[in-house]
All heavy atoms as atom14 arrays in JSON, in Angstrom:
{
  "sequence": "MAVKDYYKVSGDKLERTHQTCPRCGEGVFLAEHKDRRTCGKCGYTEFKK",
  "atom14_mask": [
    [1, 1, 1, 1, 1, 1, 1, 1, 0, 0, 0, 0, 0, 0],
    [1, 1, 1, 1, 1, 0, 0, 0, 0, 0, 0, 0, 0, 0],
    [1, 1, 1, 1, 1, 1, 1, 0, 0, 0, 0, 0, 0, 0],
    [1, 1, 1, 1, 1, 1, 1, 1, 1, 0, 0, 0, 0, 0],
    [1, 1, 1, 1, 1, 1, 1, 1, 0, 0, 0, 0, 0, 0],
    [1, 1, 1, 1, 1, 1, 1, 1, 1, 1, 1, 1, 0, 0],
    [1, 1, 1, 1, 1, 1, 1, 1, 1, 1, 1, 1, 0, 0],
    [1, 1, 1, 1, 1, 1, 1, 1, 1, 0, 0, 0, 0, 0],
    [1, 1, 1, 1, 1, 1, 1, 0, 0, 0, 0, 0, 0, 0],
    [1, 1, 1, 1, 1, 1, 0, 0, 0, 0, 0, 0, 0, 0],
    [1, 1, 1, 1, 0, 0, 0, 0, 0, 0, 0, 0, 0, 0],
    [1, 1, 1, 1, 1, 1, 1, 1, 0, 0, 0, 0, 0, 0],
    [1, 1, 1, 1, 1, 1, 1, 1, 1, 0, 0, 0, 0, 0],
    [1, 1, 1, 1, 1, 1, 1, 1, 0, 0, 0, 0, 0, 0],
    [1, 1, 1, 1, 1, 1, 1, 1, 1, 0, 0, 0, 0, 0],
    [1, 1, 1, 1, 1, 1, 1, 1, 1, 1, 1, 0, 0, 0],
    [1, 1, 1, 1, 1, 1, 1, 0, 0, 0, 0, 0, 0, 0],
    [1, 1, 1, 1, 1, 1, 1, 1, 1, 1, 0, 0, 0, 0],
    [1, 1, 1, 1, 1, 1, 1, 1, 1, 0, 0, 0, 0, 0],
    [1, 1, 1, 1, 1, 1, 1, 0, 0, 0, 0, 0, 0, 0],
    [1, 1, 1, 1, 1, 1, 0, 0, 0, 0, 0, 0, 0, 0],
    [1, 1, 1, 1, 1, 1, 1, 0, 0, 0, 0, 0, 0, 0],
    [1, 1, 1, 1, 1, 1, 1, 1, 1, 1, 1, 0, 0, 0],
    [1, 1, 1, 1, 1, 1, 0, 0, 0, 0, 0, 0, 0, 0],
    [1, 1, 1, 1, 0, 0, 0, 0, 0, 0, 0, 0, 0, 0],
    [1, 1, 1, 1, 1, 1, 1, 1, 1, 0, 0, 0, 0, 0],
    [1, 1, 1, 1, 0, 0, 0, 0, 0, 0, 0, 0, 0, 0],
    [1, 1, 1, 1, 1, 1, 1, 0, 0, 0, 0, 0, 0, 0],
    [1, 1, 1, 1, 1, 1, 1, 1, 1, 1, 1, 0, 0, 0],
    [1, 1, 1, 1, 1, 1, 1, 1, 0, 0, 0, 0, 0, 0],
    [1, 1, 1, 1, 1, 0, 0, 0, 0, 0, 0, 0, 0, 0],
    [1, 1, 1, 1, 1, 1, 1, 1, 1, 0, 0, 0, 0, 0],
    [1, 1, 1, 1, 1, 1, 1, 1, 1, 1, 0, 0, 0, 0],
    [1, 1, 1, 1, 1, 1, 1, 1, 1, 0, 0, 0, 0, 0],
    [1, 1, 1, 1, 1, 1, 1, 1, 0, 0, 0, 0, 0, 0],
    [1, 1, 1, 1, 1, 1, 1, 1, 1, 1, 1, 0, 0, 0],
    [1, 1, 1, 1, 1, 1, 1, 1, 1, 1, 1, 0, 0, 0],
    [1, 1, 1, 1, 1, 1, 1, 0, 0, 0, 0, 0, 0, 0],
    [1, 1, 1, 1, 1, 1, 0, 0, 0, 0, 0, 0, 0, 0],
    [1, 1, 1, 1, 0, 0, 0, 0, 0, 0, 0, 0, 0, 0],
    [1, 1, 1, 1, 1, 1, 1, 1, 1, 0, 0, 0, 0, 0],
    [1, 1, 1, 1, 1, 1, 0, 0, 0, 0, 0, 0, 0, 0],
    [1, 1, 1, 1, 0, 0, 0, 0, 0, 0, 0, 0, 0, 0],
    [1, 1, 1, 1, 1, 1, 1, 1, 1, 1, 1, 1, 0, 0],
    [1, 1, 1, 1, 1, 1, 1, 0, 0, 0, 0, 0, 0, 0],
    [1, 1, 1, 1, 1, 1, 1, 1, 1, 0, 0, 0, 0, 0],
    [1, 1, 1, 1, 1, 1, 1, 1, 1, 1, 1, 0, 0, 0],
    [1, 1, 1, 1, 1, 1, 1, 1, 1, 0, 0, 0, 0, 0],
    [1, 1, 1, 1, 1, 1, 1, 1, 1, 0, 0, 0, 0, 0]
  ],
  "atom14_positions": [
    [[-18.81, -28.37, -10.51], [-19.61, -27.88, -9.45], [-21.13, -28.08, -9.9], [-21.52, -27.98, -11.06], [-19.36, -26.44, -9.21], [-17.97, -26.16, -8.53], [-17.71, -24.44, -8.27], [-18.87, -24.05, -6.99], [0.0, 0.0, 0.0], [0.0, 0.0, 0.0], [0.0, 0.0, 0.0], [0.0, 0.0, 0.0], [0.0, 0.0, 0.0], [0.0, 0.0, 0.0]],
    [[-21.87, -28.29, -8.89], [-23.34, -28.32, -9.05], [-23.93, -26.92, -9.03], [-23.41, -26.1, -8.46], [-24.0, -29.29, -8.02], [0.0, 0.0, 0.0], [0.0, 0.0, 0.0], [0.0, 0.0, 0.0], [0.0, 0.0, 0.0], [0.0, 0.0, 0.0], [0.0, 0.0, 0.0], [0.0, 0.0, 0.0], [0.0, 0.0, 0.0], [0.0, 0.0, 0.0]],
    [[-25.08, -26.8, -9.62], [-25.74, -25.46, -9.59], [-26.03, -25.05, -8.16], [-25.97, -23.8, -7.92], [-27.12, -25.61, -10.43], [-27.86, -24.37, -10.32], [-26.8, -25.92, -11.89], [0.0, 0.0, 0.0], [0.0, 0.0, 0.0], [0.0, 0.0, 0.0], [0.0, 0.0, 0.0], [0.0, 0.0, 0.0], [0.0, 0.0, 0.0], [0.0, 0.0, 0.0]],
    [[-26.34, -25.88, -7.28], [-26.6, -25.45, -5.89], [-25.35, -24.82, -5.28], [-25.5, -24.03, -4.29], [-27.06, -26.63, -5.03], [-25.99, -27.67, -4.86], [-26.44, -28.8, -4.01], [-25.45, -29.78, -3.81], [-24.38, -29.5, -2.75], [0.0, 0.0, 0.0], [0.0, 0.0, 0.0], [0.0, 0.0, 0.0], [0.0, 0.0, 0.0], [0.0, 0.0, 0.0]],
    [[-24.11, -25.01, -5.8], [-22.96, -24.4, -5.2], [-22.87, -22.97, -5.65], [-21.97, -22.25, -5.08], [-21.72, -25.33, -5.6], [-21.7, -26.59, -5.15], [-22.36, -26.8, -4.0], [-21.26, -27.56, -5.71], [0.0, 0.0, 0.0], [0.0, 0.0, 0.0], [0.0, 0.0, 0.0], [0.0, 0.0, 0.0], [0.0, 0.0, 0.0], [0.0, 0.0, 0.0]],
    [[-23.58, -22.46, -6.62], [-23.47, -21.14, -7.09], [-24.38, -20.15, -6.34], [-24.38, -18.92, -6.46], [-23.82, -20.95, -8.58], [-22.8, -21.67, -9.42], [-23.01, -22.84, -9.98], [-21.6, -21.02, -9.68], [-22.11, -23.49, -10.83], [-20.58, -21.56, -10.51], [-20.97, -22.84, -11.08], [-19.91, -23.4, -11.77], [0.0, 0.0, 0.0], [0.0, 0.0, 0.0]],
    [[-25.17, -20.69, -5.41], [-26.13, -19.86, -4.57], [-26.02, -20.2, -3.08], [-25.51, -21.26, -2.73], [-27.55, -20.16, -5.01], [-27.85, -19.89, -6.46], [-27.85, -20.82, -7.43], [-28.24, -18.58, -6.77], [-28.09, -20.54, -8.8], [-28.5, -18.24, -8.12], [-28.38, -19.17, -9.11], [-28.67, -18.86, -10.37], [0.0, 0.0, 0.0], [0.0, 0.0, 0.0]],
    [[-26.4, -19.15, -2.33], [-26.33, -19.45, -0.8], [-27.71, -18.84, -0.33], [-28.15, -17.75, -0.67], [-25.21, -18.67, -0.19], [-25.06, -18.74, 1.31], [-23.8, -18.02, 1.72], [-24.15, -17.19, 2.82], [-23.03, -16.36, 3.3], [0.0, 0.0, 0.0], [0.0, 0.0, 0.0], [0.0, 0.0, 0.0], [0.0, 0.0, 0.0], [0.0, 0.0, 0.0]],
    [[-28.37, -19.65, 0.62], [-29.65, -19.12, 1.13], [-29.41, -18.62, 2.49], [-28.83, -19.25, 3.29], [-30.66, -20.44, 1.07], [-31.93, -19.87, 1.79], [-30.83, -20.95, -0.22], [0.0, 0.0, 0.0], [0.0, 0.0, 0.0], [0.0, 0.0, 0.0], [0.0, 0.0, 0.0], [0.0, 0.0, 0.0], [0.0, 0.0, 0.0], [0.0, 0.0, 0.0]],
    [[-29.87, -17.28, 2.69], [-29.81, -16.67, 3.93], [-31.24, -16.21, 4.41], [-31.63, -15.16, 3.87], [-28.86, -15.45, 3.82], [-27.62, -15.77, 3.44], [0.0, 0.0, 0.0], [0.0, 0.0, 0.0], [0.0, 0.0, 0.0], [0.0, 0.0, 0.0], [0.0, 0.0, 0.0], [0.0, 0.0, 0.0], [0.0, 0.0, 0.0], [0.0, 0.0, 0.0]],
    [[-31.9, -17.0, 5.21], [-33.18, -16.58, 5.62], [-34.1, -16.73, 4.43], [-34.3, -17.8, 3.87], [0.0, 0.0, 0.0], [0.0, 0.0, 0.0], [0.0, 0.0, 0.0], [0.0, 0.0, 0.0], [0.0, 0.0, 0.0], [0.0, 0.0, 0.0], [0.0, 0.0, 0.0], [0.0, 0.0, 0.0], [0.0, 0.0, 0.0], [0.0, 0.0, 0.0]],
    [[-34.78, -15.71, 3.93], [-35.64, -15.6, 2.88], [-34.98, -15.15, 1.52], [-35.58, -15.01, 0.54], [-36.81, -14.7, 3.13], [-37.73, -15.27, 4.23], [-37.66, -16.48, 4.43], [-38.47, -14.44, 4.73], [0.0, 0.0, 0.0], [0.0, 0.0, 0.0], [0.0, 0.0, 0.0], [0.0, 0.0, 0.0], [0.0, 0.0, 0.0], [0.0, 0.0, 0.0]],
    [[-33.59, -14.78, 1.68], [-32.93, -14.31, 0.51], [-32.07, -15.39, -0.13], [-31.43, -16.14, 0.57], [-31.95, -13.07, 0.97], [-32.99, -11.91, 1.4], [-32.14, -10.67, 1.67], [-33.04, -9.55, 2.03], [-32.32, -8.35, 2.14], [0.0, 0.0, 0.0], [0.0, 0.0, 0.0], [0.0, 0.0, 0.0], [0.0, 0.0, 0.0], [0.0, 0.0, 0.0]],
    [[-31.89, -15.19, -1.52], [-31.0, -16.02, -2.24], [-29.85, -15.16, -2.71], [-30.03, -14.15, -3.35], [-31.81, -16.61, -3.44], [-31.08, -17.67, -4.33], [-30.84, -18.84, -3.48], [-31.89, -17.9, -5.53], [0.0, 0.0, 0.0], [0.0, 0.0, 0.0], [0.0, 0.0, 0.0], [0.0, 0.0, 0.0], [0.0, 0.0, 0.0], [0.0, 0.0, 0.0]],
    [[-28.6, -15.58, -2.34], [-27.4, -14.83, -2.78], [-26.61, -15.59, -3.72], [-26.45, -16.83, -3.58], [-26.55, -14.52, -1.53], [-27.29, -13.65, -0.47], [-26.38, -13.4, 0.69], [-25.13, -13.55, 0.64], [-26.98, -13.16, 1.81], [0.0, 0.0, 0.0], [0.0, 0.0, 0.0], [0.0, 0.0, 0.0], [0.0, 0.0, 0.0], [0.0, 0.0, 0.0]],
    [[-25.95, -14.93, -4.74], [-25.11, -15.66, -5.67], [-23.67, -15.57, -5.1], [-23.28, -14.63, -4.54], [-25.12, -14.84, -6.98], [-26.45, -14.97, -7.68], [-26.32, -14.29, -8.99], [-27.62, -14.44, -9.7], [-28.48, -13.42, -10.0], [-28.23, -12.25, -9.68], [-29.64, -13.79, -10.61], [0.0, 0.0, 0.0], [0.0, 0.0, 0.0], [0.0, 0.0, 0.0]],
    [[-22.97, -16.67, -5.14], [-21.65, -16.8, -4.66], [-20.62, -16.59, -5.74], [-19.5, -16.21, -5.33], [-21.37, -18.19, -4.09], [-21.5, -19.2, -5.13], [-22.3, -18.55, -2.93], [0.0, 0.0, 0.0], [0.0, 0.0, 0.0], [0.0, 0.0, 0.0], [0.0, 0.0, 0.0], [0.0, 0.0, 0.0], [0.0, 0.0, 0.0], [0.0, 0.0, 0.0]],
    [[-20.94, -16.55, -6.98], [-20.02, -16.18, -8.14], [-20.56, -15.03, -8.84], [-21.74, -14.74, -8.93], [-19.83, -17.43, -8.96], [-19.05, -18.49, -8.39], [-19.56, -19.32, -7.41], [-17.81, -18.95, -8.68], [-18.7, -20.26, -7.1], [-17.56, -19.96, -7.89], [0.0, 0.0, 0.0], [0.0, 0.0, 0.0], [0.0, 0.0, 0.0], [0.0, 0.0, 0.0]],
    [[-19.64, -14.33, -9.52], [-20.08, -13.22, -10.4], [-20.72, -13.69, -11.69], [-20.32, -14.77, -12.1], [-18.85, -12.28, -10.73], [-18.33, -11.59, -9.64], [-17.14, -10.69, -10.01], [-16.51, -10.96, -11.06], [-16.9, -9.67, -9.31], [0.0, 0.0, 0.0], [0.0, 0.0, 0.0], [0.0, 0.0, 0.0], [0.0, 0.0, 0.0], [0.0, 0.0, 0.0]],
    [[-21.57, -12.93, -12.23], [-22.11, -13.26, -13.57], [-21.27, -12.59, -14.69], [-20.59, -11.71, -14.43], [-23.52, -12.78, -13.66], [-23.64, -11.41, -13.47], [-24.52, -13.42, -12.7], [0.0, 0.0, 0.0], [0.0, 0.0, 0.0], [0.0, 0.0, 0.0], [0.0, 0.0, 0.0], [0.0, 0.0, 0.0], [0.0, 0.0, 0.0], [0.0, 0.0, 0.0]],
    [[-21.35, -13.16, -15.88], [-20.59, -12.68, -16.94], [-21.28, -11.35, -17.48], [-22.42, -11.3, -17.75], [-20.61, -13.66, -18.1], [-19.66, -13.12, -19.58], [0.0, 0.0, 0.0], [0.0, 0.0, 0.0], [0.0, 0.0, 0.0], [0.0, 0.0, 0.0], [0.0, 0.0, 0.0], [0.0, 0.0, 0.0], [0.0, 0.0, 0.0], [0.0, 0.0, 0.0]],
    [[-20.39, -10.27, -17.61], [-21.03, -9.08, -18.1], [-21.37, -9.06, -19.55], [-22.26, -8.32, -19.91], [-19.83, -8.09, -17.94], [-18.66, -8.86, -17.78], [-18.99, -10.14, -17.32], [0.0, 0.0, 0.0], [0.0, 0.0, 0.0], [0.0, 0.0, 0.0], [0.0, 0.0, 0.0], [0.0, 0.0, 0.0], [0.0, 0.0, 0.0], [0.0, 0.0, 0.0]],
    [[-20.85, -10.01, -20.32], [-21.2, -10.03, -21.76], [-22.5, -10.95, -21.98], [-23.38, -10.62, -22.69], [-20.06, -10.68, -22.53], [-18.94, -9.8, -22.83], [-17.95, -10.55, -23.83], [-16.7, -9.86, -23.84], [-15.62, -10.36, -24.42], [-15.68, -11.59, -24.81], [-14.47, -9.78, -24.45], [0.0, 0.0, 0.0], [0.0, 0.0, 0.0], [0.0, 0.0, 0.0]],
    [[-22.52, -12.12, -21.3], [-23.61, -13.01, -21.42], [-24.86, -12.7, -20.64], [-25.93, -13.06, -21.0], [-23.13, -14.43, -21.14], [-21.8, -15.05, -22.22], [0.0, 0.0, 0.0], [0.0, 0.0, 0.0], [0.0, 0.0, 0.0], [0.0, 0.0, 0.0], [0.0, 0.0, 0.0], [0.0, 0.0, 0.0], [0.0, 0.0, 0.0], [0.0, 0.0, 0.0]],
    [[-24.64, -12.02, -19.51], [-25.77, -11.63, -18.66], [-26.04, -12.63, -17.54], [-25.29, -13.45, -17.29], [0.0, 0.0, 0.0], [0.0, 0.0, 0.0], [0.0, 0.0, 0.0], [0.0, 0.0, 0.0], [0.0, 0.0, 0.0], [0.0, 0.0, 0.0], [0.0, 0.0, 0.0], [0.0, 0.0, 0.0], [0.0, 0.0, 0.0], [0.0, 0.0, 0.0]],
    [[-27.25, -12.48, -16.98], [-27.7, -13.19, -15.83], [-27.8, -14.63, -16.26], [-28.16, -15.1, -17.37], [-29.12, -12.73, -15.38], [-29.2, -11.31, -14.97], [-28.35, -11.06, -13.64], [-28.4, -11.92, -12.75], [-27.71, -10.05, -13.53], [0.0, 0.0, 0.0], [0.0, 0.0, 0.0], [0.0, 0.0, 0.0], [0.0, 0.0, 0.0], [0.0, 0.0, 0.0]],
    [[-27.4, -15.5, -15.26], [-27.51, -16.96, -15.42], [-26.25, -17.55, -15.95], [-26.14, -18.87, -15.95], [0.0, 0.0, 0.0], [0.0, 0.0, 0.0], [0.0, 0.0, 0.0], [0.0, 0.0, 0.0], [0.0, 0.0, 0.0], [0.0, 0.0, 0.0], [0.0, 0.0, 0.0], [0.0, 0.0, 0.0], [0.0, 0.0, 0.0], [0.0, 0.0, 0.0]],
    [[-25.27, -16.87, -16.4], [-23.98, -17.37, -16.83], [-22.92, -16.92, -15.87], [-22.6, -15.7, -15.77], [-23.58, -16.9, -18.25], [-22.26, -17.51, -18.63], [-24.63, -17.34, -19.22], [0.0, 0.0, 0.0], [0.0, 0.0, 0.0], [0.0, 0.0, 0.0], [0.0, 0.0, 0.0], [0.0, 0.0, 0.0], [0.0, 0.0, 0.0], [0.0, 0.0, 0.0]],
    [[-22.28, -17.9, -15.09], [-21.38, -17.44, -14.11], [-19.93, -17.52, -14.5], [-19.64, -18.31, -15.38], [-21.54, -18.35, -12.83], [-22.83, -18.21, -12.1], [-23.91, -19.06, -12.44], [-23.12, -17.1, -11.23], [-25.09, -18.91, -11.87], [-24.3, -16.94, -10.64], [-25.32, -17.9, -10.89], [0.0, 0.0, 0.0], [0.0, 0.0, 0.0], [0.0, 0.0, 0.0]],
    [[-19.03, -16.78, -13.88], [-17.69, -16.89, -14.2], [-16.96, -17.8, -13.28], [-17.24, -17.97, -12.1], [-17.01, -15.43, -13.85], [-17.48, -14.27, -14.65], [-16.79, -13.0, -14.25], [-17.24, -14.42, -16.15], [0.0, 0.0, 0.0], [0.0, 0.0, 0.0], [0.0, 0.0, 0.0], [0.0, 0.0, 0.0], [0.0, 0.0, 0.0], [0.0, 0.0, 0.0]],
    [[-16.14, -18.63, -13.92], [-15.38, -19.6, -13.16], [-14.25, -18.97, -12.38], [-13.6, -18.07, -12.84], [-14.77, -20.68, -14.22], [0.0, 0.0, 0.0], [0.0, 0.0, 0.0], [0.0, 0.0, 0.0], [0.0, 0.0, 0.0], [0.0, 0.0, 0.0], [0.0, 0.0, 0.0], [0.0, 0.0, 0.0], [0.0, 0.0, 0.0], [0.0, 0.0, 0.0]],
    [[-14.14, -19.45, -11.16], [-13.02, -18.9, -10.27], [-11.78, -19.67, -10.31], [-11.71, -20.95, -10.13], [-13.48, -18.93, -8.92], [-14.72, -18.1, -8.51], [-14.27, -16.68, -8.32], [-13.17, -16.31, -8.04], [-15.31, -15.75, -8.56], [0.0, 0.0, 0.0], [0.0, 0.0, 0.0], [0.0, 0.0, 0.0], [0.0, 0.0, 0.0], [0.0, 0.0, 0.0]],
    [[-10.7, -19.06, -10.81], [-9.33, -19.61, -10.86], [-8.46, -18.88, -9.88], [-8.88, -17.86, -9.32], [-8.82, -19.52, -12.26], [-9.55, -20.25, -13.27], [-9.56, -21.55, -13.49], [-10.53, -19.76, -14.23], [-10.37, -21.93, -14.49], [-11.0, -20.93, -14.88], [0.0, 0.0, 0.0], [0.0, 0.0, 0.0], [0.0, 0.0, 0.0], [0.0, 0.0, 0.0]],
    [[-7.28, -19.38, -9.78], [-6.34, -18.73, -8.75], [-6.12, -17.23, -9.09], [-6.04, -16.4, -8.22], [-5.03, -19.61, -8.76], [-4.01, -18.93, -7.86], [-2.76, -19.85, -7.81], [-1.66, -19.27, -7.0], [-0.38, -19.98, -7.01], [0.0, 0.0, 0.0], [0.0, 0.0, 0.0], [0.0, 0.0, 0.0], [0.0, 0.0, 0.0], [0.0, 0.0, 0.0]],
    [[-5.77, -16.93, -10.36], [-5.41, -15.61, -10.73], [-6.43, -14.87, -11.7], [-6.15, -13.74, -12.11], [-4.06, -15.68, -11.37], [-3.98, -16.49, -12.6], [-4.96, -17.32, -12.85], [-3.12, -16.38, -13.51], [0.0, 0.0, 0.0], [0.0, 0.0, 0.0], [0.0, 0.0, 0.0], [0.0, 0.0, 0.0], [0.0, 0.0, 0.0], [0.0, 0.0, 0.0]],
    [[-7.56, -15.59, -11.99], [-8.46, -14.94, -13.0], [-9.91, -15.53, -12.81], [-10.11, -16.53, -12.11], [-8.04, -15.17, -14.42], [-8.05, -16.66, -14.75], [-7.29, -16.92, -16.06], [-7.44, -18.23, -16.5], [-6.8, -19.29, -16.0], [-5.91, -19.06, -14.98], [-6.93, -20.55, -16.45], [0.0, 0.0, 0.0], [0.0, 0.0, 0.0], [0.0, 0.0, 0.0]],
    [[-10.77, -14.88, -13.42], [-12.26, -15.31, -13.48], [-12.49, -15.43, -15.08], [-12.23, -14.52, -15.81], [-13.21, -14.38, -12.85], [-13.05, -14.28, -11.39], [-14.1, -13.29, -10.81], [-13.82, -13.16, -9.48], [-13.25, -12.07, -8.96], [-12.75, -11.12, -9.66], [-13.03, -11.98, -7.55], [0.0, 0.0, 0.0], [0.0, 0.0, 0.0], [0.0, 0.0, 0.0]],
    [[-13.05, -16.58, -15.49], [-13.37, -16.67, -16.89], [-14.75, -17.27, -17.19], [-15.41, -17.89, -16.31], [-12.39, -17.73, -17.55], [-12.57, -19.02, -16.85], [-10.93, -17.22, -17.52], [0.0, 0.0, 0.0], [0.0, 0.0, 0.0], [0.0, 0.0, 0.0], [0.0, 0.0, 0.0], [0.0, 0.0, 0.0], [0.0, 0.0, 0.0], [0.0, 0.0, 0.0]],
    [[-15.29, -16.92, -18.32], [-16.56, -17.33, -18.74], [-16.38, -18.5, -19.75], [-15.67, -18.32, -20.67], [-17.38, -16.16, -19.4], [-18.99, -16.69, -20.1], [0.0, 0.0, 0.0], [0.0, 0.0, 0.0], [0.0, 0.0, 0.0], [0.0, 0.0, 0.0], [0.0, 0.0, 0.0], [0.0, 0.0, 0.0], [0.0, 0.0, 0.0], [0.0, 0.0, 0.0]],
    [[-17.07, -19.62, -19.45], [-16.83, -20.71, -20.32], [-17.65, -20.73, -21.68], [-17.44, -21.36, -22.56], [0.0, 0.0, 0.0], [0.0, 0.0, 0.0], [0.0, 0.0, 0.0], [0.0, 0.0, 0.0], [0.0, 0.0, 0.0], [0.0, 0.0, 0.0], [0.0, 0.0, 0.0], [0.0, 0.0, 0.0], [0.0, 0.0, 0.0], [0.0, 0.0, 0.0]],
    [[-18.6, -19.77, -21.68], [-19.55, -19.58, -22.81], [-18.91, -18.68, -23.9], [-18.78, -19.05, -25.04], [-20.87, -19.05, -22.42], [-21.85, -18.93, -23.43], [-23.26, -18.64, -22.91], [-24.24, -18.58, -24.03], [-25.58, -18.23, -23.55], [0.0, 0.0, 0.0], [0.0, 0.0, 0.0], [0.0, 0.0, 0.0], [0.0, 0.0, 0.0], [0.0, 0.0, 0.0]],
    [[-18.36, -17.45, -23.48], [-17.95, -16.5, -24.47], [-16.44, -16.3, -24.4], [-15.92, -15.64, -25.3], [-18.72, -15.2, -24.38], [-18.24, -14.28, -22.81], [0.0, 0.0, 0.0], [0.0, 0.0, 0.0], [0.0, 0.0, 0.0], [0.0, 0.0, 0.0], [0.0, 0.0, 0.0], [0.0, 0.0, 0.0], [0.0, 0.0, 0.0], [0.0, 0.0, 0.0]],
    [[-15.77, -16.75, -23.34], [-14.28, -16.62, -23.25], [-13.9, -15.33, -22.51], [-12.69, -15.07, -22.54], [0.0, 0.0, 0.0], [0.0, 0.0, 0.0], [0.0, 0.0, 0.0], [0.0, 0.0, 0.0], [0.0, 0.0, 0.0], [0.0, 0.0, 0.0], [0.0, 0.0, 0.0], [0.0, 0.0, 0.0], [0.0, 0.0, 0.0], [0.0, 0.0, 0.0]],
    [[-14.76, -14.56, -21.99], [-14.5, -13.26, -21.19], [-13.52, -13.75, -20.07], [-13.78, -14.62, -19.35], [-15.68, -12.64, -20.74], [-15.5, -11.46, -19.81], [-15.25, -10.32, -20.41], [-15.57, -11.59, -18.49], [-14.98, -9.19, -19.53], [-15.41, -10.52, -17.6], [-15.09, -9.27, -18.23], [-14.85, -8.25, -17.37], [0.0, 0.0, 0.0], [0.0, 0.0, 0.0]],
    [[-12.49, -12.96, -19.91], [-11.46, -13.2, -18.75], [-11.26, -11.92, -18.05], [-11.09, -10.83, -18.65], [-10.15, -13.66, -19.4], [-10.4, -14.78, -20.09], [-9.2, -13.96, -18.3], [0.0, 0.0, 0.0], [0.0, 0.0, 0.0], [0.0, 0.0, 0.0], [0.0, 0.0, 0.0], [0.0, 0.0, 0.0], [0.0, 0.0, 0.0], [0.0, 0.0, 0.0]],
    [[-11.29, -12.06, -16.74], [-10.96, -10.95, -15.75], [-9.89, -11.33, -14.85], [-10.07, -12.3, -14.09], [-12.39, -10.74, -15.02], [-12.57, -9.47, -14.36], [-13.92, -9.43, -13.68], [-14.05, -9.84, -12.57], [-14.86, -9.01, -14.32], [0.0, 0.0, 0.0], [0.0, 0.0, 0.0], [0.0, 0.0, 0.0], [0.0, 0.0, 0.0], [0.0, 0.0, 0.0]],
    [[-8.8, -10.65, -14.8], [-7.59, -10.96, -13.99], [-7.82, -10.41, -12.63], [-8.18, -9.21, -12.55], [-6.39, -10.56, -14.68], [-6.03, -11.32, -15.86], [-6.31, -10.93, -17.12], [-5.37, -12.64, -15.7], [-5.97, -11.66, -18.22], [-5.12, -13.38, -16.85], [-5.43, -12.89, -18.12], [0.0, 0.0, 0.0], [0.0, 0.0, 0.0], [0.0, 0.0, 0.0]],
    [[-7.41, -11.19, -11.65], [-7.58, -10.74, -10.2], [-6.26, -9.91, -9.92], [-5.28, -10.17, -10.49], [-7.58, -11.96, -9.3], [-8.88, -12.7, -9.38], [-8.91, -13.81, -8.45], [-10.07, -14.74, -8.47], [-10.13, -15.87, -7.66], [0.0, 0.0, 0.0], [0.0, 0.0, 0.0], [0.0, 0.0, 0.0], [0.0, 0.0, 0.0], [0.0, 0.0, 0.0]],
    [[-6.37, -9.03, -9.05], [-5.18, -8.21, -8.6], [-4.52, -8.71, -7.4], [-5.01, -9.3, -6.62], [-5.6, -6.68, -8.48], [-6.08, -6.15, -9.75], [-6.56, -4.72, -9.42], [-7.09, -4.18, -10.85], [-7.47, -2.78, -10.75], [0.0, 0.0, 0.0], [0.0, 0.0, 0.0], [0.0, 0.0, 0.0], [0.0, 0.0, 0.0], [0.0, 0.0, 0.0]]
  ]
}
């Protein structure tokens, strides 16, 4: 995915379409999988319910 796919512009506001990693902080997004979200930098995994 390109960086532009992680953001959505609504009027004058910029919205993030993916969650950020709680360990790495701002600027590192979690990858969306069918059953989980993962961070490619630190390996943090969050399972979807």
